[in-house]
C-alpha positions, 0 to 999 in steps of 0.5 A: 390093767383092765378091771373086770366087774363081778356083780354080787347078789346074795340071794337069801333063801331060808325058812320062816321061824316055825309056828305051832304045827308048822315046820318051815324048814322041814317044808323047804326041805321037803319041797326041795327034794320033790323038785330035785326028783322031778328035775333029774327025771327031766334031765334024763328024759332030756339026755335020751331025747338028745341022743335021739335027735343026734341020731335022726340028725345023722340019718338025715345027713347020711341019707341017699335013698330017702324020698322027699317025702321021707326027708320031710317027715324026718325034718319035721321030726327033728324040728318038733324034737328040738322044740320039745327039748327046749321047753323041757331045758327052760322048765329044768332051769326054772326048777334049778332056781326054785330049788334055791330060793323064794322064802323069807327069812326069820324076822330077827335075821331080816331085821339085821339085814335091813339095818345092814343095807340101811348103813351101806350105800352099796346095799339093798334088801328085799325084805318080801323076797328075802334078797340082799343085793350089792349095788357095787361089783365084786371086783377081780382082775381080768382073768384072776380069782383074787377078790380085791380089797374093797369087795373083801370088805363087803364080804366081810361085813356080811360074815358078821351077820352070818355068825350071829345066832339068827343065822348060825344054824343056816347053811351057805351056797356060794355059786360063781358065774362068768360071761361067754368071753373065752379065757385069754390070759392065765389059761394055766390057772383057769382053763375054762370059764367053768374053771374060773367061775369055780375058783372065784367062788372058792376065793370068796368061801376062803374070805368067809372062812377066814371070817369065822364062817364054819366051812362045814356050813359052805359049799361052792358051785361054778356055772361058768357061762352057762347060766347068764343073767342077762343076754351076752353081747354078740360075738363072745363079748360078754356082759358085766351082769353076768360076771357074778358071785351068787350066795345062797343062805339055806336051811342046814343040809340043803 
């Protein structure tokens, strides 16, 4: 049976240990609250613009009495609106990423992750950016949400760090992603890539829960094929790098 590789990126985002008069965790929460508000405003604008674009396209498609000049003006308006929508979509995507990353870890936790990475051939740790990256892939059989044993051991090793006092007050977000290949098998269990991405994230959560990471600290998200890490191959042929699970370690309540 074909094995599908699912890359695991563990993006660790938490606050610095607060200095006198400076609350790193509170600063991050305030920043994220502002970003989320702005993102919600932009998403509302995109929704309205998308509706307007659909109406304009219908008007152009149904037009029989418009002059060539009127048609040209309508086509120009549609093209400008599509460009504007594209820019807003890019901005929203950047804001989504900013809401979950970009701050260094507390020094003690960073030191543990550096030691962990030094002992594990499959792991690298970027202390400056607070990113732990697994070189090896989390392996799932094609169309399956069952984590294979080798990958489970890597997740268990991370859990040991998450259960230390240095990390115990931080929350965990587990996000599943797929490539753009349509579901061909096990459609009863995973009707779409969106379902599969969520189910795989839940499988990782279950391993972490079984290894004493408190459930109240964890949440899952599934993005299906909608947030590729790299471009997929033409013709819905996918890309292994897009089949991944990302784990974000964030301040409590994020």
